[in-house]
N, C-alpha and C positions, 0 to 999 in steps of 0.2 A: 503494499500499500505506499500511497505517498505521505513522507514523513511530515512535511510541513502542514499539508491538509489534516494529517491527525493532531499534530500538536495543536493546531488553529480549533480544532473542535473540541479539545478538552479543556482549554485555558480557560482559568477561572471556575469551572464547573467541578460537579461530584461524580466520578466513576464511582458504581455500584459494585461491589464483589458479592458475587453469587457462590457460594461454595458449601458442600456438604461433605464430610469424610466418614469413614466408619465410626460407629459409636454415636452419631449425631442423629436427632430424630427424623430428620429429612433426608437421611441417606438410605437407598435401597439397593441391595445387591443386583437385583433382577434389571431395574430401569431406573433412570435418573428423573427428579421432578423439579430441577435447578432451571429448568427452562421456563418454569413457571413464575419462579421467582424472577428471572431475566425479563419475563413479560412485563411484569409488575414495574420493574426498574425502567425499561423502554417507556412504558405510558407515564410514568413520573418525570422524564426527560433527561434521562442520562446520557451522555454521549458515547459510552463504551462500557463494557462489562467486564471484570476481572474474574476468573473463574480457575477451578482446579481440575485435573482430570481429562482424559482423553475425549471422553464420552461428551462431557459437560461442554468441552470447547464446541465439538461437533453440534450438538443438539442447541446450545445457546445461540451459534451462529445461524443455523437454519430456521429458529425460531424469530430472532430480533433483526438479523442483518447488520447489527452494529458491530463495529471493531471489537475484538476480544483481545484482552492480554491474558495469555495462558500460562497456567504453570503445572507441575505435576507435585504432589507430596508423595514423598516416599523415602523411607528411613533404610539406608544399607550400612551393613557392619564396616566401622572404621569412620564413617562420616557423621560429622557433629550436625551439619546442615542436611534439610530434608528438602528444599525446595529447588526443583529441578537440578539435582546435584550431578548428573552426568550427561553425556552427549547423547545417550539412548532417548532420554526425555526431551531433549531440544529436538531432536530428529522427529519425534512423534508428534510433539506440538506443533511443528510447522507441516507436517503431513496433515494434521488434522484442520489445518488452516487457521491457526494463532496468527494476528496482526502483529502482537507482541510477543517476545518470549520473557518471562520473569525468571530470575534465577538468584540464589542464595549466593551474596557478594560479599559476606562477612569472611574473616579472616580464621574462621574456625578450621579444624582439621579435616582435610579430604582424604577418604580412604585409597585415593590413588595416589597421593603423595604430593600431588601438584600443588602450585599456589591457584589462588583463584586468578590471577593475573595470566598465567598461563591456559586455564581453562578457558577465559575469556578470548584470548588469541587464537586457541583452538577451534573456538566456535565462529570467528570471523574468518579463519582459513578455510573452514568446510562450508560455512553460509554465507560468506560476505556481508552485505551491508543489510541485514535483517535487524529490526528494532529490538533491542535488550533493555531490560529494565532490571536493574540492580537492587535487590532487597539488601538493605543495609541496616546496621544497628547503633553505628555511632560516626561523627563526623569524619574519624580518619579513613573509615571504609568508604564513606562517601565520597572522599576525595580520591581516593586509591581508585574506585571504580570509574569515576570521571575520567581520571586519567589513561585508565585502561581503553577508553573509549566507547564505554556504554552510551546509550541514547537518552536514558532516563535514571535518575536517582529516587528510589523511594524509601522513606524512613520506615519500613514495614517490620523491621527486626528490633526497633529500640525498645528496651525490656524484656526482650524474648531471649537475650545472649547473657550468660553468667557474668559479664562485665559490663552490664548497663543497668541503670538504676530501674526498678519497678515503678513505673508511675501510675498513678490511679486516672491520670488524664493524659491526653496527647502530648508528645514531646515537641512542645513549640520552638524551644530553643534550638534544637536540633534543625528544625525546618527552617527556621529563620537563618541560622547560619549557612546552611547547604545552600538555601537560595539566593544568598547574596554572593556565595564564593565561588559556585561553578555556572559554567555558561551553557548547561543542558536543563531541560525541565526537571525540576524537583517536585516528587510528588508526596504529599502527606499522607500519611497513614498509619494506623494504630490508635487505638482507643480514642476515637471520636465516637462518642456516644450520644450527643445531643445536636440538635440544631445549631445552638449557641457555639458549640467547641466547633463545629464544622466551619462556622463563619470566622471563627477566630484564627483558626488554622490556615484560612485561605488570606487572613489579614498578614500573617508571617511573610507573605510574598511569594510563597509556593506556586509553581504553575497550575496545579490541580490537587485536589484531595481523592481519596479511597474511602469510602465509609462501606462497612460490610455487616459485622456482628448486629450493630445497633438496627440493622433494617431486615436482614436475611436470615438470621439464627433465632428462631422463636424460642428456643430453650434458654439461651443466654438472655433474650429479652425479658422472659417471665422470670429468671433469676433475679434479675438485677431488681425487678419490681419487687418480690416476695422478699429480698434481702433487705431492702430500704424499710419496707413494713415492718419486718421482723426488729431491726434497728432501732425504728421510731418508738415502738410499744415496749422496747427493753425486755423481751423476751417474756413478756407476760402472755398467759394463755387467752 
């Protein structure tokens, strides 16, 4: 797809993440229902969808016709990262029609012994100028991914690595710093739970944002409500 046209379409907008993995209520082994979530996201006006798994990439593209940021979540022995960790997942995502491939670009251990820099270069050597989104957890990883030539830097993994703080809100400071210091689009993602937080995230200067769990994960949404009510009544029956 045309890179500049895609960037223009998402600028200042909210991309909606429609994902379900094993163990979640909306995951079924026999069939996917994420295309229905994507249908709702399109009706709400999102310019693109982020999703995991090959089948969801295929079904969401067929349902919506929107650009898809695709990834595969899989845990291999020896790999600390689990988002599109090897070339197999990259190949499969492209074959399924992913317009953008998202991958773990943290500095964590890779089971193949390669650095993330080497992996990005191998992807470029094999697939040329495809659109790559780097899922990173801190400023240094974002700068490194940018210097490696990715097209998008996302704050997806902030708070999900052992060396980043567990915040109860989006990592606005990381968004702000990366948006100011790199010359590719920065997408703010992670723990954006409310419309107010979404607006605040965009105000950091990021190109766009991704919101997922607050919209498309009903168990997470329901649990957040239940926990707040329980805390407010102090555990009283």
